[in-house]
Phi, psi and omega in degrees: 000312183294314180296320178298318178297316180300317179296320179295320179292324178296320177294318181299322181265015174058040176264123184278070180209132178235119179277143172290118186297316181294314182294320179295316179297319180295317179299314180295321180296319177297318180298316179296318180298316179294326177297312181287335173301313179295321180296319180287327175298319179287343176086021177289121185292150176293128186268116177292333179296317178294321178298320178296319179298319178298317179295323179294316177296320178299318180297320177300315179299317181297314181298315179298316182297313182296316180296317181292320177296317178300318179294320179299316180294323180294323181282311186272330192082160181196155175260141176292152175302151181298151179295151185282054172281161180300323182292338181266350185273123177238103185257127181261191185295323180294321183280332183263338178062228185286354175269004182298133182094349179275153179266013188294328180293320177293325181280322182232089184301333181299337178300321179297322178296316179296322177296318178298318177298319179299317179292326183287347177304327181298333181290341183257019185294342177299331179298327182295329180298334180298327180294335182274332189249359188295333180293333182264002182287149178288154174282149355285124188297317184299316180296317180291326175297319179296319179297315180297317178299322179293319179298314179298318181297316181297314178302316183295310185291316185281305190282306186299315182288321181295323179301317180295317180293314180299324181298320179288325186278335188249314183285127180302148184301324187285345180240357183296329183301328181285348182251015184298328178267003187209056187297318183293319176298319177297320177298315182301323184273354181244014176279164175283153179126171180299146181300321182297321179293319179294322180293318178298317179294323177300315177298318179300316180299315182294318179298316179297314179299320179295320178298316182297312185287328175295320176296328179294328176299316179295318178301321179297318180293313181298314181295316179295320178298318179295316181296313183291330174296318179292323177297320178292320178297328179280357176090002179287320173255154181292154178297341180306326183293332184266012178302122184287151176294139185297327183261317188258344179075013180269161178281074190293332181292320176294316180299316178300317182294316180298312182295323177300314178296323178298312182295318178299318180297318180297314182291318182295325180280345181058029177077012180283103185294322180297318178298315179296321180297319178296318177299315182295314180300319178299316179298318180296313181297318180297320178297314178300320181297314180294322178294319177297319177296320179297319178297319179298317179296317181297326180297330179269327181278336178229074186279022180282171181296137178260158183289335184220137176229145170289136183298172177064063172247154174221159183258138178221117180056040176083002179245146180270122183256117178279117179284000000 
């Protein structure tokens, strides 16, 4: 988003320079990571107040974007995206991954649906953050977890999906390809209204996105540090990892290791967001698979009554079958 905005501004001001979007994004990501590395070494706590302010600003941006897109469609008119028939589905290398070049989608159209579900897992990544922060949530924790999950779900269903639909309905087909990594920025520049207002809103969108993703870097460090500290306390990792910093008293060795892996990942990916997204989605699905397998094993190794059951179960030959 940031690199795309800089390139657009360079063109606007007639500067003969084009930045590599991936390289610029990687450079900025490394800089942000090193900044938060220093903050975590010093032990400055993650501020929930600042996170709340970011969410409030994001909500303002979302409301303005949805209202402006709705007004644009009302003024210009628009066609709905084509229905997901097999004849309308055009899957490229990014969407098919290692199945690219195979005829399996034509033979089994349901494969395309499963691929779409796999890609959409990234839209629900906010739910994963709950696993990192639930220990710090106020009581009653279950009620607050449900509220947080509902907020994330609403944002995902309304904002993430609407952006994709609006992009097809508003951005012309011949230029949409250049905004595939920057759909919200493309939407901002193709709305109705004065160019200056659209440019200001475009900058606002990019600033909000940069704030959210920069905060996510800090969340990753804080979450990983907490998990590895608990693993070390349980004896899986040596106590050496929890050696406190001489000046700040933080577990600097774990923080150094986490940040080192972050920087290596950024450099190795060369800022390719699609590549990173595929890695992340694979990790999430693999994690869900192992957790589901663990639950299945526990049901057989600990067949006692559980505190909670999903409704509509029946018994068959002495076993409880969950419908």
